C-alpha positions in Angstrom: 123.0 135.7 69.9 124.6 137.2 72.9 123.0 136.8 76.4 122.4 140.1 78.3 120.7 140.7 81.5 118.7 143.6 82.8 117.2 143.8 86.4 117.6 140.2 86.7 116.0 139.2 83.4 118.0 137.5 80.7 117.6 138.2 77.1 119.4 137.8 73.8 121.0 140.5 71.4 122.1 139.9 68.0 125.7 141.1 67.5 125.3 141.7 64.0 121.9 143.8 63.7 121.9 144.8 67.5 118.2 143.6 67.5 116.9 142.2 70.9 114.9 138.9 71.4 112.8 138.4 74.5 111.2 135.2 75.5 107.5 135.1 76.4 107.1 136.8 79.8 110.4 138.8 79.8 109.1 142.1 78.7 106.3 142.0 81.4 108.9 140.9 84.2 111.3 143.9 82.9 108.5 146.5 82.9 107.2 145.4 86.2 110.6 145.3 87.8 110.9 149.0 86.8 107.7 149.9 88.4 105.7 150.0 85.1 102.6 148.1 84.1 102.4 144.9 82.3 102.3 145.4 78.7 100.0 143.7 76.1 100.9 142.8 72.7 98.1 142.3 70.1 99.1 140.0 67.4 98.1 140.9 63.8 97.6 137.3 62.3 97.1 138.7 58.8 100.6 140.4 58.9 103.4 138.1 58.6 106.8 139.3 58.4 109.9 138.0 56.8 111.7 137.1 59.9 111.9 133.7 61.5 111.8 132.9 65.2 115.5 132.4 66.5 114.2 129.9 69.3 111.5 127.6 67.6 112.4 124.4 65.7 111.3 124.2 62.9 111.6 128.2 62.8 108.2 129.9 62.7 107.4 133.1 60.8 107.0 135.8 63.0 103.9 138.2 62.9 103.6 141.8 63.4 102.0 142.8 66.8 100.9 146.3 68.3 102.3 147.1 71.6 100.2 150.2 72.4 96.8 151.3 71.5 98.4 154.3 69.4 100.1 151.6 67.1 103.4 153.4 68.0 105.3 150.1 68.5 104.9 147.4 65.8 106.8 144.4 67.1 107.7 140.9 65.7 105.7 138.1 67.7 106.2 134.3 67.5 102.8 132.9 67.4 104.2 129.5 68.7 106.4 130.5 71.5 105.1 134.1 72.3 108.7 135.6 72.0 109.2 139.1 70.8 111.7 140.5 68.4 112.6 144.2 68.6 114.5 145.8 65.6 117.6 147.9 66.1 116.6 150.7 68.8 113.1 149.6 69.2 113.7 148.1 72.7 115.5 151.2 74.3 112.8 153.2 73.0 109.9 151.1 74.4 111.8 150.9 78.0 111.7 154.8 78.0 108.1 155.1 77.2 106.2 156.6 80.4 103.6 153.9 80.2 106.1 150.9 80.3 
């Protein structure tokens, strides 16, 4: 993973798949620093993904989480550390939303 920074918040990008990993609290810090409101993520405990957390040891399976009430954004959330995984293109798309 490669480290990146945006508005004083550090996060990681995968050079292979261009996905983005945010540690717990980093998404809220990014949206607040851009003048948006804090975002809430609802974890869908019954919906495990095939992805593992890149931070937890031993690795924890990620769960699906909804960012918004309309269910437009399904993110992968680590139930142990609270980190978020964005597949290719999801992170910039989320930041362009008017409610973020």
